[in-house]
C-alpha positions in Angstrom: 0.0 0.0 0.0 1.3 3.4 -1.0 0.5 6.4 1.3 0.7 9.6 -0.6 -0.5 12.1 1.9 1.8 13.3 4.8 -1.0 13.3 7.3 -2.0 9.7 6.4 1.6 8.6 6.5 1.9 10.0 10.1 -1.4 8.3 11.0 -0.2 5.0 9.7 3.0 5.4 11.9 0.9 6.1 14.9 -1.4 3.1 14.4 1.4 0.6 14.0 1.3 -1.8 17.0 -1.9 -0.3 18.4 -5.5 -1.2 18.5 -6.9 0.8 15.6 -10.5 0.5 16.8 -9.6 2.0 20.1 -7.7 4.9 18.5 -10.7 5.7 16.3 -13.1 5.6 19.3 -10.8 7.9 21.2 -10.6 10.3 18.3 -14.4 10.4 17.9 -14.7 11.1 21.6 -12.4 14.1 21.2 -14.1 15.4 18.1 -15.7 18.8 18.5 -19.4 18.5 17.8 -22.6 20.4 18.2 -26.3 20.3 17.6 -28.2 23.0 15.6 -31.6 23.7 17.1 -34.3 24.8 14.8 -35.5 28.3 16.1 -37.7 29.5 13.3 -39.2 28.8 9.9 -40.1 31.6 7.6 -40.8 32.0 3.9 -39.4 34.2 1.2 -41.6 36.4 -1.0 -41.5 33.5 -3.5 -42.6 31.0 -0.9 -39.3 29.2 -0.3 -38.8 28.0 3.2 -36.0 29.5 5.2 -35.0 27.7 8.4 -33.3 29.5 11.3 -30.9 27.5 13.5 -28.9 28.1 16.7 -25.7 26.3 17.6 -25.8 24.8 21.1 -22.1 25.4 21.6 -21.4 28.9 20.4 -25.0 30.2 20.5 -24.7 31.9 17.1 -27.7 31.8 14.7 -27.6 30.8 11.0 -30.1 30.3 8.3 -30.4 27.9 5.4 -32.8 27.3 2.5 -31.4 24.2 0.7 -29.8 21.2 2.3 -28.3 21.3 5.8 -25.2 22.3 7.6 -22.3 19.8 8.1 -20.4 22.2 10.3 -21.4 25.3 12.3 -20.5 28.3 10.1 -19.4 30.2 13.2 -17.5 27.8 15.5 -16.6 25.1 13.0 -17.9 22.2 15.1 -19.3 19.2 13.2 -23.1 19.1 13.4 -24.5 15.8 14.7 -28.1 14.7 15.3 -29.5 15.3 18.8 
């Protein structure tokens, strides 16, 4: 196997001789996450739905019309389901 990315190469070095599953579990536990709470739903003049969200971690508000956030646009935490 050829590892082309420096970060992946370093990860492979770290995982040698360790329990990879445990490392992944520990990394996930340390991952900075948040939940976005729906605070309001409005409509544009053309009838498109606009949803207002608030980040539980940083308290900042954001809006979206299409799709959903993967990361909070203010604090950068990964958005997870409540």
